[in-house]
N, C-alpha and C positions, 0 to 999 in steps of 0.2 A: 160831166160827162161820164165819169167812172160809175157814178150810182145809177144813172139811167141804163147804162149799158149792164151793169150788175142785174138790174131790174127785168130787163128783157132777157136777159140769158136765164134767169131763174124762172121766170114764167115759160119760157120757150121750152124748158125740159119737160113740162108737163105735156106739151104738143108731141115730142119725141116719144115718150112714155105712152101716150094714149094711141098714137099711130103705130108704134110697134105692137102694142097689145091688140088692136084691132086687125092688122095684117096677120098675126099668128093665130086669133080665131077664124079669120076668113080662110087661111090656109087649112087650118086644122077640119074645118068644116068641109072644105073642098075635097080633101083627103078622104074623110067619112064618108062622103055622099056620092063621091065619084064623078063630080060634074066637071064640065069643061072649065078651063081657065080663061075667063071672059075679059073684055077689054077692061072691065072694071076692077077685076084682081090685078091686073096688069098696071092700071092707074093707081091703086093701092101700092103695090110693090115698089113703083117709081117713085111715089109721093113720100114714103115713108124714108127711102133712101135720101131724097131731096131734104125733108126735113132734118135729118140727122146731120147732113152736110153744112146746111145753114148753121145748125147749133154748132158745128165745129168751128165754123168761121167766127161765129161770136165768140167762142170760148179762145180762139186764137188771139183775137184782138183784145179780150178780156186779159188774158195771160200776159199781154204786153204792158198792160197799165195798171195792173193790180199791185197795191204796195206789198202783198204777201209773196208774190212771185217775184217782183223786183228785189225784195229783201233775200230771198233765196238765191236769186242769180248773182247778187253782188256780194253775199256771205255764205257760200255753198258749204264751207267746212264747218261753221257752226249751226246753219241752218237746217243741215240734215240730220241733227240730232234733236230737233225740236219738231214735235209731230204734226203741228198745224202747218208750218212752213214747208216741210217735207211733202205732207199731204197734197197741198195746193200746188208746190213748186215741181213736184216730179210724179207722185202715183197718181194722183187725179188725172193730170194731162195726159200721161202714159196710156192709162186704162182706157179713157175715154178716146183717144185716138185709135187704139185697138178696136175697141167696140163699133166706130165709124167704119174702120177699115173692114171688118167682119160683115157688117150690114152692107157696104157698098160692093163687096165681094159677092155676097149671096144675092144681092140685087142682079147682079151681073149675070151670076151663075144661073139664076132662075129664068132670066130673059132668053138665054142660049139653049135652055132644055127643050128637046123635042115634044115629049107628052106632057099633058097636063098633070098628071101624077108627079111626074118629075118636076114640073114648075111649082106645084104646092109643096111639095116635099123640101124643095131647096129654099124656098121662102121660109118655111117652118123652121127649118135645122138651123140657117144662118141668121135668121132674125132672132130666134130664141137665144142663141149663143151671144149675140150683139145685146140682148136684152140683159141678159146674166151679167155680162160686163157693166153695164151702164149701172145696174141696180146695185152692183157692188161697189161702185166709186161715186156714188152721189153721197154728198155731206148731209145725211139725214139727220133731221131735229132730234131724233132720239138716240145718235150714237153719242157713247160717252167722250169719245177722244177727240172727234171733230165733227162739230155740227153747224149748219146753218138753218135759219127759218126755212120752213117748206114753202111759203108764201111771204113774198117781201112786198110791202105796201107803201113803200117810199117813192118819191119820184126825185 
């Protein structure tokens, strides 16, 4: 079960990144052209928040069954000094929770804005902040201190 959940979680991150990039591009385009905030734009805003919240739920479940986080929670005094355990047990979880919160708040704020320009600006600002948080806490395959494969291929 752990491997399947890890596979799903690692592939779903690409949906999160893609949806954020699309929403940011659409919002930037909407701001530059001055067009109306359409039903499709609203669907994009809502879909991004939903995709991110699904990833958060997958992450919470994975956090509860991961050997790394279980070790971190059972031995916090020693695990805090080991980069990999600290990253997955504390840093990654905290930053990703903050990212999903920022994206969700941004979605809510954009929905409540009155003008189309304000809606595009809210989506752009909040989703870009969320994207930066997400990018800062993904265990990229090129990171020397903590890394994971970008694409998992096992079941």
